[in-house]
C-alpha positions as CSV (number, residue, x, y, z in Angstrom):
1,X,-19.5,60.4,83.3
2,X,-19.7,59.4,79.6
3,X,-16.2,60.6,79.0
4,X,-14.9,58.5,81.9
5,X,-16.7,55.4,80.7
6,X,-15.4,55.7,77.2
7,X,-11.8,56.2,78.4
8,X,-12.0,53.1,80.6
9,X,-13.5,51.0,77.8
10,X,-10.7,52.0,75.5
11,X,-8.1,51.1,78.0
12,X,-6.5,54.5,78.3
13,X,-6.1,54.2,82.1
14,X,-2.9,53.2,83.9
15,X,-3.2,49.8,82.3
16,X,-2.3,51.3,78.9
17,X,-3.8,50.4,75.5
18,X,-6.0,47.3,75.6
19,X,-5.7,44.7,72.8
20,X,-8.5,42.2,72.6
21,X,-7.4,38.6,71.8
22,X,-10.4,36.5,70.7
23,X,-9.6,32.8,70.8
24,X,-11.2,29.4,70.4
25,X,-12.7,27.9,73.6
26,X,-10.5,24.8,73.4
27,X,-7.1,25.9,74.8
28,X,-8.5,29.2,76.2
29,X,-6.7,28.7,79.5
30,X,-3.3,28.5,77.7
31,X,-4.2,31.4,75.5
32,X,-5.0,33.5,78.6
33,X,-1.7,32.6,80.1
34,X,0.1,33.7,76.9
35,X,-1.8,37.0,77.0
36,X,-0.7,37.6,80.5
37,X,3.0,36.8,79.7
38,X,3.0,39.1,76.7
39,X,1.2,41.8,78.7
40,X,4.1,41.7,81.2
41,X,6.6,41.8,78.4
42,X,5.0,44.9,76.9
43,X,6.1,46.9,80.0
44,X,2.9,48.9,80.2
45,X,2.6,49.9,76.5
46,X,-0.4,47.7,76.1
47,X,-2.4,45.0,77.8
48,X,-3.7,41.9,76.1
49,X,-7.2,40.7,77.2
50,X,-8.0,37.1,76.1
51,X,-11.7,36.7,75.2
52,X,-13.3,33.3,74.5
53,X,-15.3,32.6,71.4
54,X,-18.0,29.9,71.3
55,X,-16.9,26.2,71.3
56,X,-18.1,25.2,67.8
57,X,-16.0,26.3,64.8
58,X,-19.0,27.5,62.8
59,X,-20.1,29.6,65.8
60,X,-16.6,31.1,66.2
61,X,-16.5,32.1,62.6
62,X,-20.0,33.6,62.7
63,X,-19.2,35.7,65.7
64,X,-16.0,37.1,64.2
65,X,-17.8,37.8,60.9
66,X,-20.6,39.7,62.7
67,X,-18.1,41.8,64.6
68,X,-16.1,42.5,61.4
69,X,-19.0,43.4,59.3
70,X,-20.4,45.5,62.2
71,X,-17.1,47.4,62.3
72,X,-16.4,46.4,65.9
73,X,-13.4,48.7,66.8
74,X,-12.7,46.6,69.9
75,X,-11.7,43.6,67.8
76,X,-7.9,43.5,67.5
77,X,-6.4,40.0,67.4
78,X,-8.3,36.8,66.5
79,X,-7.5,33.1,66.2
80,X,-8.6,31.8,62.8
81,X,-9.2,28.2,62.0
82,X,-6.7,27.3,59.3
83,X,-9.4,27.0,56.7
84,X,-10.6,30.6,57.1
85,X,-7.5,32.4,55.8
86,X,-8.5,32.8,52.2
87,X,-12.1,33.9,53.1
88,X,-10.9,36.5,55.7
89,X,-8.2,37.8,53.4
90,X,-10.4,38.1,50.3
91,X,-13.0,39.9,52.4
92,X,-10.5,42.3,53.7
93,X,-11.2,41.2,57.3
94,X,-7.6,40.2,58.1
95,X,-4.7,42.6,57.6
96,X,-1.7,41.2,55.7
97,X,1.4,40.8,57.9
98,X,4.0,43.6,57.6
99,X,7.1,42.5,55.7
100,X,9.4,42.3,58.7
101,X,6.9,40.2,60.7
102,X,6.2,38.0,57.7
103,X,9.9,37.3,57.3
104,X,10.2,36.5,61.0
105,X,7.2,34.2,60.9
106,X,8.4,32.4,57.7
107,X,11.8,31.7,59.3
108,X,11.5,28.4,61.2
109,X,7.8,27.7,60.8
110,X,6.7,24.4,59.4
111,X,5.7,24.5,55.8
112,X,2.2,23.1,56.1
113,X,1.1,25.6,58.8
114,X,2.7,28.4,56.9
115,X,0.8,27.5,53.7
116,X,-2.4,27.5,55.7
117,X,-1.8,31.2,56.7
118,X,-1.1,32.3,53.1
119,X,-3.4,33.6,50.4
120,X,-2.2,34.9,47.0
121,X,1.4,34.5,48.0
122,X,1.0,36.8,51.0
123,X,0.8,36.0,54.8
124,X,-2.4,37.2,56.4
125,X,-1.8,35.4,59.7
126,X,0.9,33.8,61.8
127,X,0.6,30.1,62.6
128,X,-0.1,29.7,66.4
129,X,-0.5,25.9,66.6
130,X,-1.1,23.1,64.3
131,X,-2.7,19.6,64.4
132,X,-2.5,16.3,62.6
133,X,-4.2,13.0,62.8
134,X,-2.3,9.8,63.6
135,X,-3.3,6.1,63.6
136,X,-3.9,5.0,67.2
137,X,-4.0,1.3,67.7
138,X,-4.1,-1.5,70.4
139,X,-0.9,-3.5,70.3
140,X,-2.6,-6.5,72.0
141,X,-4.9,-6.9,69.0
142,X,-2.2,-6.8,66.3
143,X,-1.3,-10.2,64.7
144,X,2.4,-9.5,65.1
145,X,2.2,-6.6,67.5
146,X,2.9,-4.1,64.7
147,X,0.4,-1.6,63.3
148,X,-0.7,-1.8,59.6
149,X,1.0,0.5,57.1
150,X,-1.9,0.8,54.7
151,X,-5.7,1.1,54.8
152,X,-6.0,-2.2,52.9
153,X,-3.9,-3.9,55.6
154,X,-6.0,-2.3,58.4
155,X,-9.3,-3.3,57.0
156,X,-8.0,-6.9,56.6
157,X,-6.8,-7.0,60.2
158,X,-10.1,-5.6,61.4
159,X,-12.2,-8.2,59.5
160,X,-9.9,-10.9,60.9
161,X,-10.5,-9.7,64.4
162,X,-14.3,-9.6,63.8
163,X,-14.2,-13.2,62.6
164,X,-12.6,-14.2,65.9
165,X,-15.1,-12.2,67.9
166,X,-12.5,-9.7,69.1
167,X,-12.7,-5.9,69.1
168,X,-12.6,-4.8,65.5
169,X,-13.9,-1.3,65.0
170,X,-11.9,1.3,62.9
171,X,-12.8,4.6,64.5
172,X,-13.3,7.4,61.9
173,X,-15.3,10.6,61.8
174,X,-18.3,9.8,59.5
175,X,-20.8,12.3,60.8
176,X,-22.0,15.1,58.5
177,X,-19.6,17.8,59.7
178,X,-16.0,19.1,59.3
179,X,-14.5,15.9,60.5
180,X,-15.9,14.0,57.5
181,X,-14.3,16.6,55.2
182,X,-11.0,16.1,56.9
183,X,-11.1,12.3,56.5
184,X,-12.1,12.6,52.8
185,X,-9.5,15.3,52.0
186,X,-6.7,13.3,53.6
187,X,-7.5,10.2,51.6
188,X,-7.9,12.3,48.4
189,X,-4.6,14.1,48.9
190,X,-2.9,10.8,49.8
191,X,-4.1,9.3,46.5
192,X,-2.7,12.3,44.6
193,X,-5.9,14.4,44.2
194,X,-7.3,17.7,45.2
195,X,-10.7,19.4,45.4
196,X,-9.6,22.7,43.8
197,X,-6.5,24.0,42.1
198,X,-4.2,26.6,43.6
199,X,-6.4,29.4,42.3
200,X,-9.1,28.3,44.7
201,X,-11.7,28.2,41.9
202,X,-10.8,25.6,39.3
203,X,-12.5,22.3,40.3
204,X,-10.0,19.4,40.1
205,X,-11.9,16.8,42.2
206,X,-12.8,14.6,39.3
207,X,-9.3,14.6,37.7
208,X,-7.8,11.1,37.7
209,X,-8.9,8.3,39.9
210,X,-7.9,9.7,43.3
211,X,-11.4,10.7,44.5
212,X,-12.8,7.3,43.6
213,X,-10.0,5.6,45.4
214,X,-10.6,7.7,48.5
215,X,-14.4,7.0,48.4
216,X,-13.8,3.3,48.0
217,X,-11.7,3.2,51.2
218,X,-14.4,5.1,53.2
219,X,-17.1,2.8,51.9
220,X,-15.1,-0.3,52.8
221,X,-14.3,1.0,56.3
222,X,-18.1,1.6,56.9
223,X,-19.2,-1.8,55.5
224,X,-16.4,-4.1,56.7
225,X,-17.2,-7.1,58.8
226,X,-17.3,-6.0,62.4
227,X,-17.4,-2.3,61.4
228,X,-18.4,0.4,64.0
229,X,-22.2,0.6,63.7
230,X,-22.1,4.2,64.8
231,X,-19.6,5.4,62.2
232,X,-22.1,7.6,60.3
233,X,-22.7,9.6,63.5
234,X,-19.1,9.7,64.8
235,X,-17.2,12.9,65.7
236,X,-13.7,12.9,67.2
237,X,-15.1,12.5,70.8
238,X,-17.2,9.5,69.8
239,X,-14.3,7.9,68.0
240,X,-12.2,8.4,71.2
241,X,-14.8,6.8,73.4
242,X,-15.2,3.8,71.1
243,X,-11.6,3.0,71.7
244,X,-11.7,3.7,75.5
245,X,-14.8,1.4,75.8
246,X,-12.8,-1.5,74.4
247,X,-14.7,-1.8,71.1
248,X,-12.1,-0.4,68.6
249,X,-8.8,-1.9,67.4
250,X,-7.9,1.3,65.6
251,X,-8.8,5.0,65.4
252,X,-7.6,7.9,63.2
253,X,-7.7,10.9,65.5
254,X,-5.8,13.9,66.8
255,X,-3.2,13.7,69.5
256,X,-5.6,14.9,72.2
257,X,-6.7,11.2,72.6
258,X,-3.5,10.3,74.4
259,X,-3.8,12.6,77.4
260,X,-7.5,11.9,77.5
261,X,-7.2,8.1,77.8
262,X,-4.4,8.5,80.4
263,X,-6.6,10.8,82.5
264,X,-9.5,8.3,82.3
265,X,-7.2,5.5,83.2
266,X,-6.0,7.3,86.3
267,X,-9.6,7.9,87.3
268,X,-10.4,4.2,86.9
269,X,-12.8,4.8,84.1
270,X,-11.3,2.2,81.6
271,X,-12.7,-1.3,81.5
272,X,-10.6,-4.4,82.0
273,X,-9.8,-6.6,79.0
274,X,-9.0,-10.4,78.9
275,X,-6.2,-12.1,77.0
276,X,-8.2,-11.8,73.8
277,X,-8.6,-8.1,74.2
278,X,-12.3,-8.4,75.0
279,X,-13.9,-6.4,77.8
280,X,-14.4,-8.4,80.9
281,X,-15.9,-7.9,84.4
282,X,-12.9,-9.6,86.0
283,X,-10.0,-7.5,87.3
284,X,-7.3,-8.7,84.9
285,X,-5.1,-5.7,85.6
286,X,-5.1,-5.0,81.8
287,X,-6.9,-2.2,80.0
288,X,-6.9,-0.7,76.5
289,X,-4.1,1.6,77.8
290,X,-1.7,-0.9,79.4
291,X,-1.3,-4.7,79.1
292,X,1.1,-6.5,81.5
293,X,2.4,-3.1,82.6
294,X,3.4,-2.0,79.2
295,X,1.9,0.7,77.0
296,X,-0.7,-0.8,74.8
297,X,-2.5,2.2,73.2
298,X,0.1,3.5,70.8
299,X,0.5,6.1,67.9
300,X,1.6,5.2,64.4
301,X,1.8,7.0,61.1
302,X,-1.5,7.6,59.4
303,X,-2.2,4.6,57.0
304,X,-1.0,4.9,53.4
305,X,-3.5,5.0,50.6
306,X,-0.8,4.2,48.0
307,X,1.5,1.5,49.3
308,X,5.0,2.9,49.8
309,X,3.9,6.6,49.8
310,X,3.4,8.3,53.1
311,X,-0.1,9.7,53.7
312,X,-0.7,13.4,53.3
313,X,-2.6,14.2,56.4
314,X,-4.9,17.2,56.6
315,X,-3.7,19.6,59.2
316,X,-5.8,21.5,61.7
317,X,-4.9,24.3,64.1
318,X,-5.2,28.0,64.5
319,X,-3.5,31.0,63.0
320,X,-3.4,34.5,64.6
321,X,-4.5,37.5,62.5
322,X,-5.0,41.2,63.1
323,X,-8.6,42.4,62.4
324,X,-9.1,45.3,59.9
325,X,-11.2,46.9,62.6
326,X,-8.3,47.2,65.0
327,X,-7.5,50.8,66.2
328,X,-3.9,49.6,67.1
329,X,-2.7,47.4,64.3
330,X,1.0,48.1,64.9
331,X,0.8,47.1,68.5
332,X,-1.4,44.1,67.6
333,X,1.2,42.8,65.1
334,X,3.9,43.2,67.8
335,X,1.7,41.3,70.2
336,X,1.3,38.4,67.7
337,X,5.0,37.9,67.6
338,X,5.0,37.4,71.3
339,X,1.8,35.2,71.5
340,X,3.3,32.7,69.1
341,X,6.8,32.6,70.4
342,X,8.6,29.4,71.5
343,X,7.7,29.6,75.2
344,X,4.0,30.1,74.5
345,X,3.8,27.4,71.8
346,X,5.6,25.0,74.2
347,X,3.0,25.7,76.9
348,X,0.1,25.4,74.4
349,X,1.4,22.0,73.4
350,X,2.4,20.5,76.8
351,X,-0.6,21.9,78.7
352,X,-3.2,22.0,75.9
353,X,-2.1,19.1,73.7
354,X,-1.9,21.1,70.4
355,X,1.3,20.6,68.4
356,X,3.5,23.6,67.9
357,X,4.3,25.2,64.5
358,X,8.0,26.0,65.2
359,X,10.6,23.6,63.9
360,X,13.0,24.3,66.8
361,X,10.7,22.8,69.4
362,X,10.6,19.4,67.7
363,X,14.4,19.3,68.0
364,X,14.4,20.2,71.7
365,X,15.1,17.2,74.0
366,X,13.1,18.8,76.8
367,X,10.0,19.2,74.6
368,X,10.4,15.7,73.2
369,X,10.3,14.3,76.7
370,X,7.2,16.3,77.7
371,X,5.3,15.6,74.4
372,X,5.5,11.8,73.9
373,X,3.9,11.7,70.4
374,X,6.3,14.4,69.0
375,X,8.1,12.0,66.6
376,X,4.9,10.8,64.9
377,X,3.4,14.3,64.9
378,X,6.5,15.8,63.2
379,X,6.6,13.1,60.6
380,X,3.0,13.6,59.8
381,X,3.4,17.3,59.5
382,X,6.3,16.9,57.1
383,X,3.8,15.3,54.7
384,X,0.9,17.6,55.5
385,X,-2.1,18.4,53.3
386,X,-4.3,21.4,53.7
387,X,-8.0,21.6,53.1
388,X,-9.1,23.4,49.8
389,X,-7.7,26.9,49.9
390,X,-10.6,28.9,48.6
391,X,-12.7,31.9,49.7
392,X,-15.7,29.5,49.1
393,X,-14.3,26.8,51.5
394,X,-17.2,26.8,54.0
395,X,-19.7,26.2,51.2
396,X,-17.5,23.5,49.6
397,X,-17.2,21.7,52.9
398,X,-20.9,21.9,53.7
399,X,-21.9,20.5,50.3
400,X,-19.3,17.7,50.2
401,X,-20.1,16.4,53.7
402,X,-23.8,16.4,52.9
403,X,-23.1,14.2,49.9
404,X,-20.8,11.8,51.8
405,X,-23.1,11.0,54.7
406,X,-24.1,8.3,55.3
407,X,-20.7,6.8,54.5
408,X,-21.9,3.2,54.1
409,X,-24.2,4.3,51.2
410,X,-21.4,5.9,49.1
411,X,-21.2,4.6,45.5
412,X,-17.6,5.4,44.5
413,X,-18.2,4.8,40.8
414,X,-20.9,7.4,40.5
415,X,-20.2,9.8,43.4
416,X,-17.2,11.6,42.0
417,X,-19.0,13.6,39.3
418,X,-21.7,14.6,41.8
419,X,-19.1,15.8,44.3
420,X,-17.4,17.8,41.6
421,X,-20.7,19.4,40.6
422,X,-21.3,20.3,44.3
423,X,-18.0,22.1,44.4
424,X,-18.7,24.0,41.3
425,X,-22.0,25.2,42.9
426,X,-20.1,26.3,46.0
427,X,-17.6,28.3,44.0
428,X,-20.4,29.8,41.8
429,X,-22.4,30.8,44.9
430,X,-19.5,32.9,46.1
431,X,-19.3,34.7,42.7
432,X,-15.7,33.4,42.1
433,X,-16.4,32.2,38.6
434,X,-17.5,34.9,36.0
């Protein structure tokens, strides 16, 4: 009986070898569909079973780390948040891609996502999907119907709207969590700065005036006339709801907000707005989403920090890696090539909302039609920034976000040196500096 149970658990029945595919909870339905498609393509040589990790990123990382350190031989393929590559590679938890697969992945993959899967000039994962933030705005609240190009312009417009008693919030992720790190890192990179150098250990945050410039923008957004009073507690969902409730004129957020607001509009969950853009109990026929039958909630490029220089927006997304515990690494690498192919990335984008990493899809008219924000997403990805690439990233992020919250109390003139010291502590805590 024990022999039979073990054989079944290892997948050596008529279903062939079983490869476990641990994925994030968001998009799990699409990942399961990809697993089924690739299982069928394998013609019985292996079967991919999709398994869902916890919803929170920290909990996902913790479960994977526990399985890896516990030598879980049933762990084969895993989705890694783009910020985990260096840590998992340095720890030996993720196997480097074979040369032939690395060459295949490198050909036709967008540069930003490819960089996020690389450590010490070697690919340890294959980009599955990516993500980038855009500026989302209400056309009915813009003085000339056009979105601002810079943060300075956006803050000026927002304060002007506040003076008129109209919706004026600038939605941003100010809560003490990863979203705050993304906001800061985007502003920092857009101003020409970085947290650490390419070696992942040399602290560069205090070099030049980029960090002070980024902090100044964050402080001004939080303290502007008519600012969102909940900014210090906002995550992406709260930012989205602030817009849908009719309180925000702008939000910087991921593309998921567009299908979300459309779904709520179809359910009749959006309030009506009057000719000044304010929420009203009267049925005007106009909402945040549409005014006079035309689209009113629109995407635009992320605001510039330096006028005339496109913002460098911090990318998100997931990469797929093979766990060092896998008993079938060759088959797992073969499966990765299928799981991230064009058809599966198309489905992940259209059904799940996450942007693909393959250049070819953005040039496909059928994909362009089914993914309305493709143009803005592609332009943003072409100027992408990545979060600090370091084995100590989790500690760096935790300490920086603790220092920056509450955002309205930031002192840009004195905060930079303190942030740099926090990063040094994070790097030292990982034993990366002798």
